[in-house]
C-alpha positions, 0 to 999 in steps of 0.5 A: 468535431461534432458532439459525441452521443450520449452514451460516448460522453458516459464512457468513463475510461476503463483503462484500469490500473491493470493497464498500468501493471501490465505495461511493464516487461516481465522480468528476465529469465534467471541465470542457468544454475541449480535452485537447490530445491525440489525441482530443477533450474529448467522446470522452474524457469518454465513455471515462471515464465508460464506465470507471466504468460498467464498473469494477464488473462488467467490471473488466478492460475498465475497466482497458483503458479507463483505459489507453487514456485515460491513454496521451494525453501531453497529457491535462489533469489533471482527466481523468487523475485521473478515468481514474486514479481508474477504473483503480485501483477496478478494480485493486482488484476484480481484486485487483492490490494493487500496481497499485492502491497504485502508482495511489493514489500517483499520484492523491495526487501529482496532487491536491498538483500542482494544489491549485486544482481545484474543491472538488467535483471534489476531494471525489470525487477524495479519496474515490476515493482513500481507497477505492482504499487501502482495497481494497488494505489500505492501511487507515491511509492510506485513513482519512487520506483519508477525513479529508480527504475529510469536511473537504472535504464539510463545506466544500461542503455539499449532496447531494453531501456527503451521499452522500460522508458516507454512503460514508465512514460505510460504509467506517468500519463495514467497518473495524470489520467487517473489522479490528477484529472488532467487528461490533456497532459497525460495524452502527451506522455501516452504519445511519447510512450507510443513513439518510443514502443514503435522505435523498438519495433513493439507496441503493446495492446495496452498501451494503445488502450490507455491512449484510446480511452484517454482520448474518449476523455478528451472528447476525441471519438475517431482517434479513440476508435482507430487506437481501439481497432489497433489495440483489439488487433494486438490483443488477438494476435497475443491471445490476451483475452482479458484486454481483447474483452475490455477493448470490445466493450469500449468499442460496442460502446463508442460504435453504436448510436442511441438505445438499441437491443444489438449492443445491449446484448453484445455487452451481456455476451462480453460481461459473462465471458469476463465473469469466467476469467475472472475479471471484476474491474472489466466486468464492472466497466461493461455493467456500467455501460449496460445500465447506461443503455438500459437507462436510455431504453427506459428500463430505469429499475434495471439500469439501476440494478446494473449500476449497483452491481457494477459498484460493488465489483469495482470496490473489490479492489483499487479500481478508481476508473471503474468505481467513478464510472459505476457511481456515474451510473448510479447517479443517472439511473437515480436521476431517471427514476426521480431519486433526486436525493439519492443521486445527490448523494452519490455525487457527493460521494463520488466527489469526496473519494477524489479529494481523498485520493489526492489528499492521501498522495499529499500525505505520502509526499509530506511523509517522505519530505519529512523523513528526507529533511529529518537528517539535515535538521541538526546540521541547520540548527547548528549553523543557525546557532553560530550564525546568531552567536556571530550576530551577538559579538559583532553587536558587542564589539560595535557598541564598545568601539563606537560608544553609541548612545544611550538609546541604541545601547538600549535597543541592542540590550533588548534585542539581546534579551529577546535572542536570548529568549528564543534561544532558551525556548528553543533549548527547552524544546529541544530538551522536551524532544530528547525527554521523549526518547529512549537513551539506548535505542533512539525510539520514542519511550513510553511517556512519548508513546503514551501520548501519541496513542492518546491522539491516534485513538482519538481519530476513527478508522476509515471504513471498516479498518482500525488502528492496531497495536503490535507488542513485540518482545525478543525471545530469550533475551535474558539468555543473551544477557547472561551468556554474552554479557550485557554489552551484547544485550544493548547491541540486540536492542539497538539492532533490533530497533533499527530494524523494527523502524526500518520495517515501518512507515514514517507515520507509525509510532515505534517505541521501546515500551520496556525492557526487551519489549517494544510497541508499534501502533498503526493507523487504518489497517484491515485484518489482512493488512494487519497480518501482513504487518505482523509478518513483515515486523517479525521477519525484520527482526529476525537476524544472527548476533555474532559474538566471541563465543559463536553466532546465535539466532535472534527472533521475536514473539509478536502480539496484536489487537485493534483499537477499538477492539470490538467492532461495535461498542458505545463510546464509553465502553472500556474496549474502545480505550488503547489500554484495552487493546494493549492488554489484549496485545499482551494476551496474544504475545503471551500465546505466541510465546508458546512457540516463539518466533511467531505472532498471535493476533486477536480481533474482536466482533461485535460483543454480545449483551451477555458478555463483559469485556473483562470476561473476554480479556481473561480468556480470549481464546474461549470467546468463540464467536466474539474473537477472531484468532490469527496466528503465524502457526495454526492454533489448536483451538479446541485445546486452548479453548478446553484449557481457557475454560478450565482455567475460568472455572478455577477462578470462580 
């Protein structure tokens, strides 16, 4: 095959994770029946189906529809999962990763709460769950959802199972293409997916698009063009404008050789339509191609500006391929301008991003392996101790029976002493581990949590993220003890600790801080992610306690604050320590206790030169412009600020 022209070599695969998400079929319609809400079941089903129709090429409208459906508090579980599936896919398309992950967590929670859902429904719900996680960059969690989907499909059988299997093969191919840099392996998965899809009489244009852009990566131009033509026809037939524009942008770049005004004008027109949709990832890919053509035409300054704009758009969500394509365009533009240092800097940055993606996948894998192996550690230790006891017994019997020589006896005694020392050391280690656990709940105690916080705060947060502390207190716990007895209070503490641990990631610090108070510390969270975690933790601890005196609702209040608390502060500033953030989280918890069963978070910005950390700590809600207040319920900022100022004046 002849060598491809320069613009074809620079054609980075724009089959974003959007294509992966859209390769999954929509969830089936819920069984007829009343929703219990304000709209009829038929009207709700029609809204949900319309949401799935719009999620590809009109994602903002799809998000509005999903929010309208989910606003019904009496919506049944099946329709709720369907609406959340549509919302999560649309959030992937517009690049709102934190929102997509929070939705995926809610879908997983709903599936766990409803084990009796029909197999066909669960099959598609699991496939959408995996696709949403994949689109948000949660690759390891997505692969677990894919495995569960394939197991459900094998039990169900039929054409639905074939379609799901094709979608899963497509997604696995995208993992190899996007994260493992293995386009040849990915091509095998894409071909298997196409064969299965065609056996059902349906071929999604997105699957063809993924196959085509992977062929471009392999340097096979003609097969890529053929697949793009088929994808364009499929997108036109289904009215999918978003995918159609991405396919057209790819075709323009492949079909025209050399710099010319025509392809540049076509790409500018495509970009304008992508702005209207909106489609930030597709727009970023088109801008990167525009930058390539501008550079080829000698318009080096314009090429640099286009590449910079493309990188900004690609960075709005989890769009690794568009990000790499934009960075490559920046490298080429800087090189054309003679900016060697800048070109090398972006090349190093792109290489580091790829390495970081691989590191994250390996860390997720190690965390899962640790969680799965933890349950077997005790059994293995018991077997090992029995084996060592047996060896010592046999050696002692042999020494008595054979009356071996003094040298052999000396060696035996030495080996026994070593074994005993190892046993003692292991037992000391086990005692240290036990001393770091709370006896009632099994969580880390305050001493162990303090050590973990000291280690966590040494690590710097990535980009603009920070570590976040969540201080949680069970509402009306004294009333539970007084009314139902201390045994009921202990049962509440055990149940809440189990729910709290299940709601957290394997690497999070989860501890009983004292009495009915718990502490959770999460690394590398942005404000939106911290709010989602706070909401999830509060919901997880909400349950009903059954006693002989009757049922009682158990709720909790939560306060949160980041470490370091302020965005910019000197290294030796007190606000950089975790104990300052804990005091601020305690203030937020106190504010949340005004209504209970809610959460409040204080998030510091830059501390002005004329303010002190202690002054801000004393009256946080009066520090407007210094502290951003987040809450599960609206805060009356004017009243709280006036009250804080009065309290501050009273202390002078």
